[in-house]
N, C-alpha and C positions, 0 to 999 in steps of 0.2 A: 146372786150367789157370790159375786166378787166383793160385795159389801162386807162380807164376813172375814175376808182375807185382807190383811194389811197390804198397802200398795207395794211395799218393798218385798213382800213374800209372794206376790202373784206370779211373776216370771219364774222364780225358782220352783214354785209348786207345779206350774204347767210343765216345766222341764222334767221334774221328777215323775209326774204322771205319764208323760210320753215315754220316758225311759223305762218305767216299770211295765208299761204295756208291751213295749218292744222286747224286753227281757222275758216277760211271761210268754210271749208268742214263741220265742226260741225254746223255752223250757217245755212248753206243751208239745212242740214238734218232736223233741226228744233226740234219740241217737241218730246218727253219729255226731251231730253238731250241738250237743247239749251244752258244751263248754262256752258257746257263743253267748248263752244267756248270762253266764257268770261275768264274762268280759263286758257285755253291754251294761250289766248292773253296776260294775265297778266304774265304767266310763260315765254312767249316769250320775253316780255319786260325786265324782270329780267335777263334772259339768255343773251340777247344782251348787256345789261349794263355790266354784268360780263365778257363777252368775250372782250368787248371793253376796259375795265379797265385792264384786264390781258395783252392785246396786247400792252398797253402803258408802261408796266413795262419792256419790252424787250429792254434793252439798246443795245445789240449786235444783229443785224439782223441775223447773221449767226447762232447764238446759239438759239435764241428764235423763229424765224419764219421759218427757213429753216431746214428741217430734214437732218441728215447726211445719209451716204450710208447704214448703218446698219438699221436705222429707215425706210428708203425707202424699203429695202429688206423685212423687217417684214411686212410693209404695203402691198406690192405687194403679198406676200404669203398669208396674211390674206384675201385679196380681191379674190385671186384665190380660196381659200378654200370656201369663201362665194358663189362664182359663182358655184363651183362644188356642194355645198349643195343645192343651189337654183334649179339647173337642176335636181338633183336626187330627191328632194322632189316634185317638180312639176311633174316630170314624174310618180313618185309613186302615187301621188294624182290623176293624169289623168287616170292611169290604174285602180285604185280602183273605181273612179267615173264611168268609163265606165263599169266595172264589175258589179257594183250594180245598173246599169241603172239609175244613178242619173243625174239630169239636171245641176249639178254644175261642169261639166267637162270643160266648156269654160274658166273660170279663170285659171285653171291649164294649159290648152293648151296655153293661152296667155302668161303666165309667162315662160313656156317652150320655146315657139317660140322666145320671146324677149331675153332670156338668150342665146339661140342658135345663133341668129343673132348677138348678141353682141360679142359672142366668135368668130364667123367668121369675123366680122368687126375688132376685135382685131388682128386676124391672118393677115388680109390683111394690116392693118396699121402698126403693130409692128413686123410682120414676117420677114423672110429673104428676102432681096431685090435681085436685080440682082447680079449675081456672077461676080466678077472682074477677071482679068487675074490671072492665077496661078503664084506661086512664080518662077516656072521653065520657064516661058514664055520668059524671057530675055536670057536664055541659049540656043540660037539657034546654029545649027551646023556651021553657018557662023561666029560665034563669037569665034571660036577656037583660041588658041594662035598661033602667027606667028613663035614661036620658034620651030625649027625642030631639031631632033637628028640625 
């Protein structure tokens, strides 16, 4: 899908989509906070313009658009921490909601299950694949040197 969108327009398009969904959620919610949908729509338009203008200033695609290895490592570690916090907080919320006999346990369970399944999906996608032959596989007994003493 991203092949159809030019690289410079990908981030502004994602920002516009997220802002439109958020504004639509407030519009569907309705009174008395209907005005928040208008404010979030205006803020989204401003943010999309800013993101688009900033992406045009990147003369070198390697420097501006693509993070280096250190930045990717920091991003991966930050996402891992966020996932760990989400699992921990959702489990704690689920346990507390069950303990106090609250009816609000279902959202905690949903977040817990989604993060758990995402973790398992990540393991299956990015985990260790099939093991290849060992380094010693080529050193078979028949491959001995023909030199005898």
